[in-house]
MMTF fields as JSON, N, C-alpha, C and O atoms, coordinates in Angstrom:
{
  "mmtfVersion": "1.0.0",
  "mmtfProducer": "UNKNOWN",
  "numBonds": 231,
  "numAtoms": 232,
  "numGroups": 58,
  "numChains": 1,
  "numModels": 1,
  "chainsPerModel": [1],
  "groupsPerChain": [58],
  "chainIdList": ["A"],
  "bondAtomList": [4, 2, 8, 6, 12, 10, 16, 14, 20, 18, 24, 22, 28, 26, 32, 30, 36, 34, 40, 38, 44, 42, 48, 46, 52, 50, 56, 54, 60, 58, 64, 62, 68, 66, 72, 70, 76, 74, 80, 78, 84, 82, 88, 86, 92, 90, 96, 94, 100, 98, 104, 102, 108, 106, 112, 110, 116, 114, 120, 118, 124, 122, 128, 126, 132, 130, 136, 134, 140, 138, 144, 142, 148, 146, 152, 150, 156, 154, 160, 158, 164, 162, 168, 166, 172, 170, 176, 174, 180, 178, 184, 182, 188, 186, 192, 190, 196, 194, 200, 198, 204, 202, 208, 206, 212, 210, 216, 214, 220, 218, 224, 222, 228, 226],
  "bondOrderList": [1, 1, 1, 1, 1, 1, 1, 1, 1, 1, 1, 1, 1, 1, 1, 1, 1, 1, 1, 1, 1, 1, 1, 1, 1, 1, 1, 1, 1, 1, 1, 1, 1, 1, 1, 1, 1, 1, 1, 1, 1, 1, 1, 1, 1, 1, 1, 1, 1, 1, 1, 1, 1, 1, 1, 1, 1],
  "groupList": [{"groupName": "UNK", "atomNameList": ["N", "CA", "C", "O"], "elementList": ["N", "C", "C", "O"], "formalChargeList": [0, 0, 0, 0], "bondAtomList": [1, 0, 2, 1, 3, 2], "bondOrderList": [1, 1, 2], "singleLetterCode": "X", "chemCompType": "L-PEPTIDE LINKING"}],
  "groupTypeList": [0, 0, 0, 0, 0, 0, 0, 0, 0, 0, 0, 0, 0, 0, 0, 0, 0, 0, 0, 0, 0, 0, 0, 0, 0, 0, 0, 0, 0, 0, 0, 0, 0, 0, 0, 0, 0, 0, 0, 0, 0, 0, 0, 0, 0, 0, 0, 0, 0, 0, 0, 0, 0, 0, 0, 0, 0, 0],
  "groupIdList": [1, 2, 3, 4, 5, 6, 7, 8, 9, 10, 11, 12, 13, 14, 15, 16, 17, 18, 19, 20, 21, 22, 23, 24, 25, 26, 27, 28, 29, 30, 31, 32, 33, 34, 35, 36, 37, 38, 39, 40, 41, 42, 43, 44, 45, 46, 47, 48, 49, 50, 51, 52, 53, 54, 55, 56, 57, 58],
  "secStructList": [7, 7, 7, 1, 4, 4, 4, 7, 7, 2, 2, 2, 2, 2, 2, 2, 2, 2, 2, 2, 1, 7, 1, 1, 1, 6, 6, 6, 6, 7, 1, 7, 7, 2, 2, 2, 2, 6, 2, 2, 2, 2, 6, 6, 1, 1, 7, 2, 2, 2, 2, 2, 2, 2, 2, 2, 2, 7],
  "xCoordList": [-10.777, -10.292, -8.922, -8.053, -8.752, -7.506, -6.555, -6.963, -5.285, -4.261, -3.457, -2.408, -3.945, -3.254, -3.311, -4.263, -2.299, -2.231, -3.482, -4.024, -3.939, -5.092, -6.383, -7.349, -6.394, -7.592, -7.505, -8.406, -6.43, -6.234, -5.839, -5.333, -6.095, -5.605, -4.256, -3.894, -3.532, -2.253, -2.448, -1.652, -3.488, -3.74, -4.022, -3.566, -4.75, -5.009, -3.71, -3.527, -2.814, -1.527, -0.686, -0.03, -0.7, 0.009, -0.571, 0.172, -1.883, -2.543, -2.195, -2.031, -2.084, -1.731, -0.327, -0.125, 0.633, 2.004, 2.038, 2.72, 1.324, 1.264, 0.729, 1.176, -0.218, -0.796, 0.211, 0.026, 1.26, 2.294, 3.325, 4.103, 3.352, 4.339, 3.788, 2.723, 4.521, 4.04, 3.884, 4.644, 2.889, 2.636, 3.762, 4.12, 4.322, 5.441, 6.738, 6.702, 7.83, 9.099, 9.854, 11.077, 9.141, 9.724, 10.792, 11.784, 10.61, 11.526, 12.681, 13.485, 12.771, 13.904, 15.201, 15.311, 16.159, 17.435, 17.454, 18.492, 16.326, 16.22, 16.64, 16.337, 17.329, 17.814, 16.763, 17.032, 15.576, 14.54, 13.651, 13.073, 13.554, 12.663, 11.504, 11.649, 10.357, 9.215, 8.787, 8.338, 8.916, 8.521, 9.392, 8.892, 10.694, 11.595, 11.427, 11.416, 11.296, 11.162, 9.941, 10.013, 8.839, 7.595, 7.278, 6.139, 8.256, 8.058, 7.473, 6.553, 8.0, 7.484, 6.026, 5.264, 5.633, 4.227, 3.374, 2.342, 3.797, 3.053, 2.889, 1.823, 3.934, 3.907, 3.254, 3.164, 2.8, 2.09, 2.983, 2.538, 4.237, 5.178, 5.352, 5.5, 5.338, 5.515, 4.582, 4.31, 4.093, 3.198, 3.986, 5.201, 3.286, 3.894, 4.631, 5.755, 4.015, 4.63, 5.962, 6.909, 6.049, 7.301, 8.392, 9.543, 8.025, 8.984, 9.457, 10.651, 8.521, 8.891, 9.803, 10.774, 9.518, 10.35, 11.76, 12.732, 11.886, 13.224, 13.971, 15.195, 13.258, 13.873, 14.431, 15.527, 13.678, 14.105, 15.238, 16.013, 15.33, 16.39, 17.746, 18.781, 17.743, 19.067, 19.206, 20.326],
  "yCoordList": [-130.315, -131.413, -131.863, -131.035, -133.11, -133.689, -133.942, -134.377, -133.662, -133.949, -135.19, -135.44, -135.97, -137.197, -138.185, -138.196, -138.995, -139.98, -140.849, -141.113, -141.293, -142.191, -141.52, -142.203, -140.177, -139.444, -138.862, -138.139, -139.167, -138.568, -139.625, -140.7, -139.263, -140.093, -139.527, -138.414, -140.273, -139.796, -138.514, -137.583, -138.461, -137.255, -136.055, -134.95, -136.241, -135.139, -134.663, -133.467, -135.599, -135.214, -134.435, -133.458, -134.855, -134.126, -132.719, -131.742, -132.623, -131.322, -130.401, -129.196, -130.957, -130.156, -129.578, -128.381, -130.409, -129.929, -128.905, -127.886, -129.162, -128.228, -126.869, -125.833, -126.866, -125.602, -124.774, -123.567, -125.397, -124.681, -124.023, -123.194, -124.365, -123.811, -122.492, -122.466, -121.405, -120.1, -120.08, -120.719, -119.338, -119.225, -118.46, -118.764, -117.465, -116.741, -117.494, -118.605, -116.924, -117.634, -117.253, -117.111, -117.091, -116.696, -117.684, -117.277, -118.964, -119.976, -120.276, -121.17, -119.55, -119.757, -119.481, -118.49, -120.34, -120.183, -120.751, -120.739, -121.243, -121.836, -123.306, -123.992, -123.769, -125.155, -126.172, -127.373, -125.712, -126.627, -127.052, -126.216, -128.357, -128.928, -129.562, -130.631, -128.891, -129.383, -130.775, -131.561, -131.095, -132.425, -133.504, -134.552, -133.248, -134.222, -134.233, -135.293, -133.049, -132.952, -133.744, -134.426, -133.653, -134.302, -135.577, -136.042, -136.144, -137.38, -138.502, -139.199, -138.68, -139.739, -139.499, -140.453, -138.244, -137.937, -138.283, -138.942, -137.846, -138.127, -139.631, -140.096, -140.388, -141.842, -142.571, -143.799, -141.83, -142.445, -143.111, -144.021, -142.682, -143.313, -142.554, -143.171, -141.222, -140.408, -139.211, -138.669, -138.803, -137.648, -136.339, -136.308, -135.285, -133.963, -133.563, -133.066, -133.773, -133.386, -134.098, -133.492, -135.355, -136.111, -135.533, -135.389, -135.211, -134.649, -133.29, -132.994, -132.46, -131.133, -131.233, -130.483, -132.137, -132.312, -132.74, -132.233, -133.657, -134.114, -133.017, -132.93, -132.186, -131.076, -130.049, -129.524, -129.767, -128.782, -129.303, -128.518, -130.601, -131.199, -131.126, -131.086, -131.108, -131.115, -131.044, -131.047],
  "zCoordList": [149.036, 148.229, 148.761, 149.037, 148.892, 149.379, 148.22, 147.143, 148.46, 147.459, 147.806, 147.212, 148.77, 149.134, 147.975, 147.195, 147.878, 146.795, 146.757, 145.684, 147.917, 147.964, 147.472, 147.134, 147.432, 147.037, 145.631, 145.206, 144.905, 143.586, 142.552, 142.872, 141.32, 140.216, 139.777, 140.158, 138.999, 138.491, 137.689, 137.807, 136.883, 136.083, 136.981, 136.683, 138.053, 138.987, 139.639, 139.864, 139.94, 140.525, 139.517, 139.88, 138.274, 137.215, 137.073, 136.982, 137.055, 136.922, 138.091, 137.902, 139.286, 140.457, 140.292, 140.491, 139.933, 139.749, 138.612, 138.719, 137.55, 136.42, 136.878, 136.387, 137.807, 138.285, 139.078, 139.233, 139.576, 140.334, 139.434, 139.905, 138.165, 137.247, 136.696, 136.08, 136.923, 136.444, 134.932, 134.205, 134.473, 133.032, 132.345, 131.207, 133.041, 132.447, 132.739, 133.266, 132.416, 132.527, 133.798, 133.773, 134.897, 136.178, 136.637, 137.242, 136.362, 136.873, 135.91, 136.175, 134.811, 133.9, 134.646, 135.368, 134.472, 135.146, 136.552, 137.214, 137.01, 138.346, 138.26, 137.284, 139.277, 139.272, 139.706, 139.7, 140.081, 140.564, 139.396, 138.702, 139.195, 138.194, 138.964, 139.556, 138.947, 139.726, 139.304, 140.138, 138.025, 137.551, 138.178, 138.588, 138.253, 138.883, 140.395, 141.021, 140.973, 142.426, 142.918, 143.94, 142.199, 142.628, 141.852, 141.875, 141.173, 140.4, 141.273, 140.843, 142.497, 143.379, 143.75, 143.904, 143.895, 144.176, 142.96, 143.086, 141.807, 140.578, 140.39, 139.985, 140.68, 140.515, 141.686, 141.677, 142.689, 143.813, 144.841, 145.54, 144.951, 145.875, 147.188, 148.243, 147.133, 148.342, 148.287, 147.215, 149.455, 149.549, 149.4, 149.595, 149.059, 148.909, 150.186, 150.12, 151.331, 152.605, 152.818, 153.319, 152.449, 152.584, 151.674, 152.086, 150.466, 149.509, 149.979, 149.941, 150.424, 150.911, 152.115, 152.211, 153.034, 154.227, 153.841, 154.401, 152.901, 152.506, 151.749, 151.842, 151.011, 150.295, 151.277, 151.077, 152.334, 153.325, 154.206, 154.753, 154.341, 155.163, 154.475, 155.14, 153.189, 152.63, 151.199, 150.687]
}
């Protein structure tokens, strides 16, 4: 299954990001907000790979 924007609906993209959030509270106290980090992906503006690349750059 492809996770590219062109192959997914907005709801599928939301569900994908939701699946990355641990059920327990492992990320409590972490400065990373996955919803904000991947907002452009959810909204169909940038692919996951683009977001990850920009995150690693700086």
